[in-house]
N, C-alpha and C positions, 0 to 999 in steps of 0.2 A: 504493499499499500504506499510505503514511503516513496518508492520509485514512481508509482502512478501519480502521486501528488506533484512530482516535479516535471511531469510530461509537458505541460505548457512551456516551461522554461527550456526544456530540451528542444522542443519544436522551434521555438523562437530563436534559440542559439543556432540550430542547424540551418534554418532558412536565411538568417542574417549572414552567417558565414558563407553559405552557398552563393548568395548574391555578391558578397564582397570578393570572394575568390574569382568568380566569373567576370566581375567588373575589372579586376586587376589584369586578367588576360586580355580582355577587350581593349583596355587602355594601352597596354603594351603594344597591341597590334596597330595602334594609331601612330606610333613612331614611324615616321617615313623611312623607307628603305635607304634613301640617300644619306640619312643620318648615321647609319650603321655600316654603309657600303665599304668604307676603307678598312675598318677593323674586321669586318666579316671576310673580306678578301684575304687579309693576313691570316685569319684563322683557317680558311680553306687551304691555303698553301701550307700551313703548318701541319694540317691533317693529312695532306698528300705526301708527306715525308715517309709514311708507312703504308704499304699496300694492303695489309691486313693486320690481324692480331699479332702482338709481339710481347715479349716479356721484358719488363723494366730491369729485372735482375736475371741474368742468363740462367736458364734451367729451372727457374722458380715459377711454377704455374700460379701461384698466389698473386704474382705481380703482373699477371697478363692484362694488357690493355687492349681496348677495341676502338681504334679511331673511327671505324666505320659507324659505330653507334653514335658517337659524338657528331659525325658528319650528318647523320639523319636528324639529330637534335637541332643542329644549326640550320639545316635545310628547311625544317619546319618553321623555325623562328624567322628565318629570312623571308620565307614565302608568305607570311601573314600579309593580308591586303588591307591597307588603311581605308580603302573605300568600302570594303565589306568585312569589317573587323570581326563581327560575331561568327559569321559563316565560315570565314577562313580559320578562325580559332578552333571551331568545332571539327572541321574537316582535317586540320593538321596535316596538310599535304607536303610531301617531300619529293625531290627529283629522283626518278628511278629509271634504270634501263638495264635489262638483262645482260649479264656478263660484263658489267662495268661497275666498279666500285662506288659506293655512296660518296666517298671523299672526292673522287674525280668529278662526279656529277654535281657536287656541291660547288666546286670551283667554277665549272661551267655555268651553273645557275647564277652565281654571284656576278660573274663577268657579263652574262647576258641580261641581268636584271629581270629574272623570270621567277614565277612562282612554282609550286610543286605540281606533280602530275599523278601521284599515287597517295591515297588516303591512309592516314594512321589514326583512325577515328576512335580506336578503343581506349586511348589514354587521354587524360586531361593535358598533359605536358605543361603543368603549372610552372615548372622550372624555367620555362622560356620567358616568364616575366623578368627574371633576373638576367637571363642570357641577353635579352634585347637591351635592357637597361645598361648592363655592363659593357655591351658592345658600343655604346656611345663613347666610352672613354678608353677602352682597351680591347685587345684581341683575346684568343682563347688561352694564350700563355699567361696573360695577366689574370685571367679568371682562375686558372689553376692556382697560381700564387695566392690569390685572394681567398679561395676556398681552403688552401692549406693553412693560412694564417688563422682563419675562423675556426678550423678544427682544432688547432693547437690551443687557441684561447678557450674554447668551450671545454676541451679535455681538462685543461688546467683549472678553469673556473669551478667546474663541478668537483674535481678531485680535491682542490684546496678547501672548498666549502665543506665537504664531508670531513676532511681531516681536522680542520679547526673546530668542527662540531663534535669532536670525540667519536666520529664514525670512521675510524681508521681502517678497520677490516673491510668496510664497504668502499672506501677510497681505493684500496688495493684491488678489490674485485672489479671496480669500474675501469681502472686503467688496464688491468690484466685481461679482461673480456675484450676490450677493443684491440689490444695488442694481438691476441689470438686470432682476431678477425682481420688482421692486416690493415689496420687503420691508416698506416703511413702511406699506403698506395692510393687510397680513396680520392684525394684531390685531383688526381691526374686523369679522371674519366668522368664526364658529366653524367653518364648514364645512371650512376647510383649515388653521386655526390649529394644531390639535393635531399634525398630521403635521410641520409646519414647525418647531414648537417641539421636537419629538422629534429631527428632523434636526439642528437646531443643537446639541442636547445630546449626541447620539451622535457628532457630528463633533468636539465638544470632547474627548470620551473617546478617540476613535480617534487624534486628533492627539496627544493626550498620550502614549499608548502608542507611537506612531510616533516621537515625539521622544525617547523613552526607548530607542530601538533595537529595539523589539519588533514590527517590521513583519511578521514571520513568525508572530506569535501573535495575530492579530486574528480568528481563525475564529469564536470564540464570540460576539464582539461583533457580527459581521455576521449570524450566525444569529438572535440576539436582535433585531437591527435589522429584519430581515424580518418577524418575528413581531409586534413592537410596531407596525410600520408598518401592517399590515393590520388590526390591532386598533383602531387610531385612525383609519384612512383612511375617507374618505367618497367614494372614487373620484376623487381630486383630483390630487395631486402626488406620488404614491408613489415614482417613480423618483428623486426628489430625495434621499430618505433613503439611497439606495444611492450616487449619484454624488458628492455633496459629501464625505462622509467618505472614500470610496475614492480619489477624485482627490487629495485633500490628502495622504492617507497615501502614495500613490505618489510625489507630489512631494517629500515629506519624505525618504522612503527614497532617492530618487535623489540628493538633495543630501548626505545624511549618508554614504552609501556611495560616492558618486562613480561609481556604475556602475549598470547595469541588465542583469540576466542572464536566462537562460531560466527559472531557477527563480522569478524575480520575476514573469514572465509567468504561470507556473503558479499562484503565490499569488494573483495578481489574478483569474484565472479561478476559483480555489477560493472566493474571497470573494463573487464574483457568484453562484455556484452555491449557496453557503450562504444567502445573502440570499434567493434564490428559493425554496429549500427552506423556509425560515422563513416566507416570505410565503404561498406556496401551501399549505403544510402547516397553517398556522393558519387559513387560509380554509376548507380542506376540513374541518378539525376542527370548525368552527362548524356545517357542515351535518350532519356525523355526529352531533354532540351534539343538534342540533335534531331529527334523525330519531329518536333514541332517546327523548328527553324528551317531544317534542311529538307523537310517533307520526304523522309525516307522511312523504310521499315527496318528497325535496328536488329530484328531477330536473326536474319541471315548472317549478319556480321558476327553476332554473339555466338551462334552455333558453329560458324567456321572456325573461330578462334578457339573455342572450347575443344573442338575435335583435334585441332593442331597440338594443343599442349596436354590433353588427356590421353591421347592415343600412344601407340608404340612406334611411331615413324619419327625419324630424325632427319632434318633437312640435309640433303646431300649425301645421306647414308642409306644402306639397306635397312628394312624393318628389323627390329630386335624382338626377341620374346619379351613378354612383360617382366618376368622375373630378372632376366639379364639386364634389361633397361633400368629397372629399379636399383638393382645392385650397383650398376655403373654410376647411376646418379648419386646414390648415397656415398659410395667410395670416392668418387671424384670430388664431391664437396668436402668431405672430411679430410682428404689428403691435402687440401689447401690451407687447413688450419695450422697455426703455429703450435707445437714444433714439427708436426707431421710434414709440413711443406719443405723442410730441410732435407736435401737428398742425403742418403747415407745415414747420418747420425739421427735424423729426425725420428724414425721409428723407434730406435733404442731409447731416445730421450722421452718420447711419449709413453713407452712401456714403463720407464722409470717413474714418471709422474703418476701413472695409474697404480703402480705398486705402492708408492709413497701415500697416495690417496687412500687405498685400502688399509694400509698400515695405520694411518692416523685415525681413520674411522673406528678401527678395532681398539687401539690403545687409549685414545682420549675420549671415547664415547661417554656422554653424560646422560644421567637419568632425567635431568630437567628438560631435555629436548621436547619440542612440540611436534608430535607426529602429524597433526593437521597441517601445519606450516610446511613441513618437509614434503608432504604429499602434494601440496599446492606448487612448491618449487619444482617437483618432479614432473607434474603435468605440464607446467609451463615450459620446462626444458624440452618436452617432446614436440612442441608446436612446430619448430623448423623441420623436424624429421617427418611429421605428418604432411607438411607442405611439400617436401620433396617426394614423398610416396605418392601423393595425389597428382602433383604436377611433374611426374617423373621425366617426361620428354623435355620439358623446359629445364629442369634441374640438371639433366645430362648434358644438354647442349650448352648451357650457360653457367656451368659449375664454378667458373673462375670469378664470378661475382656473387652468385647466390649463396656461396659458402659463408659469406659474411653474416648471414642471419643467424648462424650457429654461435655467434658471439653471445646471444641471449642464453643459449644452452650452457655455455661455459660459465656464465655468471650464476645461473641457477644451480649448477653443480658445486660451484665454489660456496654458495650460500648454504647449501645442504650440509657441506663439510663444517662450515662455521656454526651451524645450528646444532649438529650432532656433537661437536667437540667444544663448543662455546669459545672457539678460537684460542684455547689455552696453549696449544702447540706453537702457535705463531708468536705469542707474546713470551713464551718460554725461551724461544730462539732469540728474540729481541733482547731479553734480559741477560742471556748468557753473553751475548756480544758486547754488552755494555760493561760487564764485569771483567 
């Protein structure tokens, strides 16, 4: 009944945010192409330096970059028509030609001052608000540097905030989970940068409210979180924006209250549901708006894309058996996590961590642990796995960026260890080093 009483507030928040986010895209489309022409051409030339995917660090798949994905982003952004801002934003067309790379087509498109010729209707592409604004003053290299600066600032801001608030085990978990997910490579690909930047920002806000003792009042933040995630997402690491802020909020509340009750379980479920409502609602709203403005039937588009990612066919490869595809998807994603991504020593180091984890759980296990909280952590840790199992074709083909969603699983497993042992082993090590 408590949730039902807030329904008018949720609806008002949803629709206000919907119109605000839509307006931002439309306003960005009003920026004349001439204003971004020079920097967009520089960006296109930069992306043409690579013909396809490449590793920033030789032999390290976790560092794989896809300039073609960024070329599609920029092609859509450049193709917005200031004379038809709403329809061009909804269609999100980019330049396409079979057997020719998107980066090459982008350069041709910019030099010829043309729009796109192939729709990318299924996403909002909200990150293009920033892409167009930043291209007023810099090219893609400047955007990469800007994104890197923001990520460092947000990583430190949240970590320092937790540390100063005596939430040191959470500060370590926050940094460690992002490190495991290869955060240092993220700024160099627009495809997933925006969602992770948003994740880091919303985590900072949620952590702040939780530290202020407002664990029970995070509902609006998680509703907005789901909405903005799908607005920015390019089908990459969407679950990370749910898991990182929620897990930290749960850990903060557990330490501040010294307890974990059934009402806390209910609040956790409520925040997950609100995030899903925001995410799915914003996604559906895009299709409804497109149907009204573009006068199209969205169902064929939806069915086509669902068949693409739920089936067992992979673009450019022979069909796999379902089990083989699922195995390859899971294995490919996990192999990119640190330290598994390190060739040779990575597997041995990961096995060492697993053995140490089991040892600490056995030796330092406490009777005061809250089984309900541990169960919640475990269920949340499974979300990225479920995502890969369901969208196995997508997870197989794009493992080199979808693996970052498992940063949430890493944090959840770390919090389970902290709850089971009360973190005694960590501070024992700390005290021994000081003596």
